C-alpha positions as CSV (number, residue, x, y, z in Angstrom):
1,X,9.4,-64.3,42.2
2,X,5.8,-64.9,41.5
3,X,4.3,-61.5,41.3
4,X,1.1,-61.9,44.2
5,X,-1.4,-60.5,41.8
6,X,-0.9,-63.3,39.2
7,X,-0.8,-66.0,41.6
8,X,-4.0,-64.7,43.2
9,X,-5.3,-64.7,39.2
10,X,-3.9,-68.3,38.6
11,X,-5.5,-69.4,42.0
12,X,-9.0,-68.1,41.1
13,X,-8.6,-69.4,37.4
14,X,-8.1,-73.0,38.4
15,X,-9.7,-73.7,41.8
16,X,-12.8,-72.8,39.4
17,X,-11.8,-74.0,36.3
18,X,-10.1,-77.3,37.6
19,X,-11.9,-78.6,40.2
20,X,-10.0,-81.1,42.5
21,X,-6.4,-80.1,42.1
22,X,-3.9,-82.8,44.2
23,X,-0.8,-80.3,44.8
24,X,-0.1,-76.5,43.0
25,X,4.1,-76.2,42.4
26,X,4.8,-72.6,42.0
27,X,8.1,-72.0,39.5
28,X,9.6,-68.6,40.3
29,X,11.0,-66.5,37.4
30,X,12.5,-68.3,35.0
31,X,15.9,-70.6,35.3
32,X,17.0,-70.0,32.3
33,X,15.8,-68.7,28.9
34,X,18.1,-70.2,25.5
35,X,17.8,-72.3,22.6
36,X,18.3,-76.0,24.2
37,X,16.0,-78.3,24.4
38,X,17.7,-82.1,25.4
39,X,14.1,-83.9,24.3
40,X,13.8,-82.8,20.6
41,X,17.1,-81.8,19.9
42,X,19.0,-83.9,22.3
43,X,22.8,-83.2,21.9
44,X,22.6,-80.1,19.8
45,X,23.2,-76.6,20.8
46,X,21.2,-74.5,19.8
47,X,18.0,-75.9,19.2
48,X,15.5,-74.9,17.0
49,X,13.6,-71.9,19.2
50,X,13.9,-70.1,22.2
51,X,12.8,-71.8,25.5
52,X,11.7,-70.4,28.7
53,X,12.8,-73.0,31.5
54,X,12.0,-73.7,34.9
55,X,13.1,-76.6,37.1
56,X,16.6,-78.1,38.0
57,X,20.1,-75.8,37.1
58,X,21.8,-79.3,35.2
59,X,19.5,-78.3,32.1
60,X,22.2,-78.7,29.2
61,X,21.4,-80.4,25.3
62,X,22.6,-83.9,26.6
63,X,20.7,-83.8,29.8
64,X,19.6,-87.0,31.6
65,X,17.9,-88.3,34.7
66,X,20.8,-88.5,36.7
67,X,22.3,-85.4,35.8
68,X,19.6,-83.5,36.4
69,X,19.4,-84.9,40.0
70,X,22.9,-83.4,40.2
71,X,21.3,-80.1,39.9
72,X,22.2,-77.7,42.6
73,X,18.9,-76.1,42.9
74,X,15.5,-75.6,41.3
75,X,13.5,-72.8,41.4
76,X,10.5,-74.6,41.7
77,X,9.5,-75.1,45.6
78,X,9.6,-78.8,45.9
79,X,13.0,-79.5,46.3
80,X,12.8,-83.0,45.7
81,X,11.6,-82.2,42.3
82,X,14.5,-81.3,39.6
83,X,12.8,-81.9,36.5
84,X,12.8,-79.5,34.2
85,X,9.5,-77.7,32.6
86,X,9.8,-75.5,29.5
87,X,7.6,-74.0,26.7
88,X,8.5,-71.7,24.0
89,X,9.5,-67.7,24.6
90,X,6.8,-65.3,23.7
91,X,7.6,-61.7,22.0
92,X,5.8,-58.8,20.6
93,X,6.4,-58.0,16.9
94,X,6.3,-54.0,16.5
95,X,5.2,-54.3,12.6
96,X,6.1,-50.4,12.2
97,X,9.9,-51.3,13.4
98,X,9.8,-55.1,12.1
99,X,11.5,-55.9,15.4
100,X,10.5,-58.6,18.5
101,X,10.7,-57.2,22.1
102,X,10.5,-60.5,24.9
103,X,7.0,-60.3,26.8
104,X,7.4,-61.0,30.9
105,X,5.4,-63.7,32.5
106,X,4.3,-63.9,36.2
107,X,6.4,-67.9,36.7
108,X,5.2,-71.1,35.8
109,X,2.4,-72.9,37.9
110,X,2.3,-76.2,37.5
111,X,-0.9,-78.5,39.1
112,X,0.2,-82.2,39.9
113,X,-3.1,-84.1,39.8
114,X,-4.9,-87.3,40.8
115,X,-7.3,-88.0,37.7
116,X,-8.9,-90.3,35.8
117,X,-10.3,-94.2,36.4
118,X,-7.0,-95.3,37.6
119,X,-7.0,-93.2,40.4
120,X,-7.7,-95.3,44.0
121,X,-10.3,-92.4,44.6
122,X,-12.1,-93.4,41.4
123,X,-11.9,-97.1,42.1
124,X,-8.8,-97.7,40.1
125,X,-5.3,-99.4,41.2
126,X,-3.7,-96.1,41.8
127,X,-1.5,-93.9,39.7
128,X,2.4,-94.2,39.3
129,X,5.3,-91.2,39.4
130,X,6.9,-91.2,36.3
131,X,9.7,-93.2,36.3
132,X,13.7,-92.4,36.0
133,X,14.5,-91.0,32.6
134,X,10.4,-90.6,31.3
135,X,10.2,-87.7,29.6
136,X,7.5,-86.0,27.2
137,X,5.9,-83.1,25.4
138,X,2.6,-81.8,24.9
139,X,1.4,-79.7,21.9
140,X,3.1,-79.3,18.1
141,X,5.6,-76.4,17.2
142,X,4.5,-76.8,13.6
143,X,0.7,-76.3,14.2
144,X,-0.8,-73.2,12.9
145,X,-4.3,-73.7,13.1
146,X,-7.2,-75.9,14.5
147,X,-7.8,-78.9,12.7
148,X,-10.6,-81.1,15.0
149,X,-14.2,-80.7,16.1
150,X,-14.1,-80.3,20.1
151,X,-14.8,-83.1,21.6
152,X,-14.8,-85.3,18.8
153,X,-12.5,-87.6,21.2
154,X,-9.5,-89.2,19.2
155,X,-6.4,-88.7,20.5
156,X,-5.5,-86.3,18.1
157,X,-8.3,-84.1,18.7
158,X,-7.3,-84.4,22.7
159,X,-3.4,-83.2,21.5
160,X,-5.2,-80.4,19.6
161,X,-7.2,-79.3,23.1
162,X,-4.5,-79.6,25.2
163,X,-3.0,-76.4,24.0
164,X,-5.1,-73.2,25.3
165,X,-5.9,-69.9,26.7
166,X,-8.0,-67.8,28.4
167,X,-7.9,-64.0,28.8
168,X,-7.9,-62.4,31.9
169,X,-9.8,-59.2,31.9
170,X,-10.9,-58.7,28.4
171,X,-12.1,-55.2,27.4
172,X,-10.5,-53.7,30.7
173,X,-12.7,-55.1,33.2
174,X,-11.8,-57.3,35.8
175,X,-13.5,-60.1,34.5
176,X,-12.3,-63.6,33.5
177,X,-13.5,-65.6,29.8
178,X,-12.8,-68.9,31.4
179,X,-13.7,-70.9,28.4
180,X,-11.0,-72.3,27.1
181,X,-9.5,-71.7,23.2
182,X,-7.2,-72.5,21.0
183,X,-5.1,-70.2,19.1
184,X,-4.5,-66.6,20.2
185,X,-6.8,-64.0,20.8
186,X,-7.5,-60.8,19.4
187,X,-7.4,-58.2,22.2
188,X,-5.6,-57.3,25.0
189,X,-5.9,-58.9,28.2
190,X,-5.3,-56.3,30.4
191,X,-4.6,-59.0,33.8
192,X,-2.6,-61.0,31.4
193,X,-2.8,-63.9,28.4
194,X,-3.4,-67.0,30.7
195,X,-1.6,-69.9,28.6
196,X,-2.2,-73.5,29.7
197,X,-0.9,-76.7,28.8
198,X,-2.6,-80.3,29.4
199,X,0.1,-83.0,29.7
200,X,-1.1,-86.7,28.8
201,X,-1.9,-88.8,31.8
202,X,-1.6,-92.2,30.1
203,X,1.6,-94.3,29.6
204,X,2.4,-97.5,27.6
205,X,4.2,-99.1,30.6
206,X,7.2,-99.5,28.6
207,X,8.8,-96.6,26.7
208,X,10.5,-93.7,28.6
209,X,10.4,-92.0,25.3
210,X,9.2,-92.0,21.7
211,X,10.3,-91.0,18.1
212,X,7.7,-88.4,18.1
213,X,8.5,-87.8,22.0
214,X,4.3,-88.7,22.0
215,X,3.7,-91.8,21.0
216,X,4.4,-93.2,24.7
217,X,2.3,-91.1,26.3
218,X,-1.8,-90.7,25.5
219,X,-4.7,-88.0,27.1
220,X,-7.2,-89.4,29.1
221,X,-10.4,-89.6,27.6
222,X,-11.8,-86.5,28.8
223,X,-8.6,-84.4,28.9
224,X,-8.4,-83.9,32.1
225,X,-10.4,-86.4,33.9
226,X,-11.9,-89.9,32.2
227,X,-10.1,-93.9,31.2
228,X,-6.7,-94.3,29.8
229,X,-6.7,-95.8,26.1
230,X,-6.3,-99.7,26.1
231,X,-2.7,-99.1,24.1
232,X,-1.4,-96.7,27.4
233,X,-3.0,-98.5,30.4
234,X,-0.7,-96.9,32.8
235,X,-2.3,-94.1,34.8
236,X,0.1,-91.2,35.8
237,X,-0.3,-88.4,37.8
238,X,-1.1,-85.5,35.4
239,X,0.5,-82.0,34.7
240,X,-1.2,-78.8,34.0
241,X,1.1,-76.2,33.2
242,X,0.1,-72.3,33.3
243,X,1.9,-69.1,32.7
244,X,0.7,-65.6,32.1
245,X,2.2,-63.5,30.2
246,X,2.0,-59.8,30.9
247,X,0.6,-58.5,27.5
248,X,-1.1,-55.3,29.1
249,X,2.5,-53.5,28.7
250,X,2.2,-53.4,25.4
251,X,-1.2,-52.0,25.0
252,X,-0.7,-48.6,23.7
253,X,1.4,-49.7,21.2
254,X,-1.2,-51.7,18.8
255,X,-4.7,-51.8,18.0
256,X,-7.0,-54.3,17.3
257,X,-7.5,-53.2,13.8
258,X,-4.0,-53.9,13.2
259,X,-4.0,-57.5,13.9
260,X,-2.6,-59.8,16.8
261,X,1.3,-58.5,17.2
262,X,2.5,-61.2,19.4
263,X,4.4,-64.2,18.1
264,X,5.9,-67.5,19.8
265,X,9.6,-68.3,19.6
266,X,8.6,-70.8,16.9
267,X,7.5,-67.5,14.4
268,X,4.3,-68.1,15.1
269,X,1.5,-65.7,14.9
270,X,-1.3,-67.6,15.2
271,X,-0.9,-69.1,19.0
272,X,-1.3,-72.7,17.6
273,X,2.5,-73.8,18.2
274,X,2.1,-73.3,22.1
275,X,3.5,-76.7,23.4
276,X,5.3,-77.7,26.7
277,X,8.4,-80.4,27.5
278,X,8.7,-82.1,30.8
279,X,11.7,-83.8,31.7
280,X,11.6,-86.3,35.1
281,X,14.0,-85.2,37.7
282,X,11.7,-86.2,40.5
283,X,12.9,-88.5,43.7
284,X,10.6,-90.8,42.5
285,X,10.6,-92.6,45.9
286,X,9.3,-89.6,47.3
287,X,6.8,-88.7,44.6
288,X,5.1,-92.0,44.3
289,X,4.8,-91.9,48.4
290,X,3.3,-88.5,48.1
291,X,0.6,-89.9,45.5
292,X,0.0,-92.7,47.8
293,X,-0.7,-90.8,50.8
294,X,-0.7,-86.8,50.4
295,X,-4.0,-86.9,48.7
296,X,-6.6,-87.0,51.4
297,X,-6.6,-84.1,53.5
298,X,-8.8,-80.8,52.7
299,X,-5.5,-78.6,52.3
300,X,-4.2,-81.3,49.8
301,X,-7.3,-81.3,47.7
302,X,-7.3,-77.5,47.7
303,X,-3.5,-77.9,46.5
304,X,-1.6,-76.6,49.3
305,X,1.6,-78.4,48.5
306,X,3.1,-77.2,51.9
307,X,0.6,-79.9,53.0
308,X,2.5,-82.9,52.2
309,X,4.4,-83.6,54.8
310,X,7.1,-85.6,52.5
311,X,7.9,-82.4,50.8
312,X,10.9,-80.3,51.5
313,X,9.7,-77.1,50.6
314,X,12.1,-73.7,49.3
315,X,10.8,-70.8,50.0
316,X,10.2,-68.4,46.7
317,X,13.2,-66.0,47.6
318,X,15.6,-69.2,48.3
319,X,14.2,-70.4,44.8
320,X,14.2,-67.7,43.0
321,X,18.1,-67.6,43.6
322,X,18.3,-70.5,41.1
323,X,19.7,-69.6,37.9
324,X,21.7,-70.8,35.2
325,X,23.8,-69.0,32.2
326,X,22.6,-69.8,28.8
327,X,24.5,-72.4,27.0
328,X,23.9,-70.6,23.8
329,X,26.5,-67.0,23.1
330,X,23.2,-65.1,22.0
331,X,21.3,-62.3,24.1
332,X,17.2,-63.7,23.5
333,X,16.2,-61.2,26.3
334,X,16.2,-58.0,24.4
335,X,14.8,-56.3,21.5
336,X,15.5,-58.2,17.9
337,X,15.3,-57.6,14.6
338,X,14.7,-61.5,14.0
339,X,13.4,-64.2,16.2
340,X,16.7,-66.3,17.1
341,X,17.4,-69.6,15.2
342,X,15.4,-69.8,11.5
343,X,12.2,-68.8,12.4
344,X,10.3,-66.3,10.1
345,X,6.7,-66.0,11.1
346,X,4.0,-68.7,9.2
347,X,0.7,-67.7,9.5
348,X,-0.3,-71.4,7.8
349,X,-3.0,-72.8,7.8
350,X,-1.1,-75.8,6.7
351,X,1.8,-76.8,9.5
352,X,4.7,-74.5,9.2
353,X,8.2,-75.5,7.9
354,X,10.7,-76.4,10.5
355,X,13.9,-75.0,9.6
356,X,17.3,-75.5,10.8
357,X,19.9,-72.6,10.6
358,X,21.7,-74.8,7.5
359,X,18.9,-74.5,5.3
360,X,17.0,-71.2,6.2
361,X,15.3,-69.4,3.5
362,X,17.2,-66.2,2.6
């Protein structure tokens, strides 16, 4: 179940920082955490690094749209959405012991947003629901540094800017550092490390996926608003992920002078490899009707998912019962002597080498 304090913080953050959200889709504590990735490593088990996974419980290496639609439950609150949403797991690196401990989070919050010049409210022809079989990623697991000047506006810069964080309660004060940044912070965040992912909202209208899982989609010109490029003319409902890691529980075990101690499952101590995946499992007709009809009431503009009568809403208690056993025989939620898979810490500034276990350096 989402912790109330963190839910409240997320609501404050996004109602302040991202206006006119359409609806917020809360997902409870993870459905499963494992090395499976049906987009980047389809039909392969295990995949390269550990993911925290939300959504429909038919999450496997060979997942398809049809198999997702046969999920028996979802840990997200709209029952007609059996999609999967995932991102890399965060660990605390205890340098003295050279061990890695899982960091808890308060669940995933997903914003579905009517944005861009294709939206009817902005004079466009209307946004489209994700088609059957559609999937995409945002971010780069190999990235270890920032490469582009903020606001430069190319798709490469927008992809980099799409991965950000904010520190909740810096320096032990109940205040919010709302300025989005790339990479990890350097100080403890008393009320959580709030990590965010902007997903692409423009589609080429043809391909459900692409070789790099990015080329068939593009970001809006202003990232959270604006126009689609001519190469990707179809406007989609826009996804925005938020997860808040509860890092303050480790505050007594490190000092700023020691350096930031948290790492992603990718072997990343810089934070630049933060990324997210989406595999569509919606009842597409329901989502399209919701896009077309549920975006005009004050409650919907405030992001209250219950305000759309098309949605069958589960309670957090019921959604929280939706779990799946790991497909990979390893425990990723305990203190470890190394990150699962072959993920040695790589600090950059060049892109990290993505190793498989067969070519792992000794």
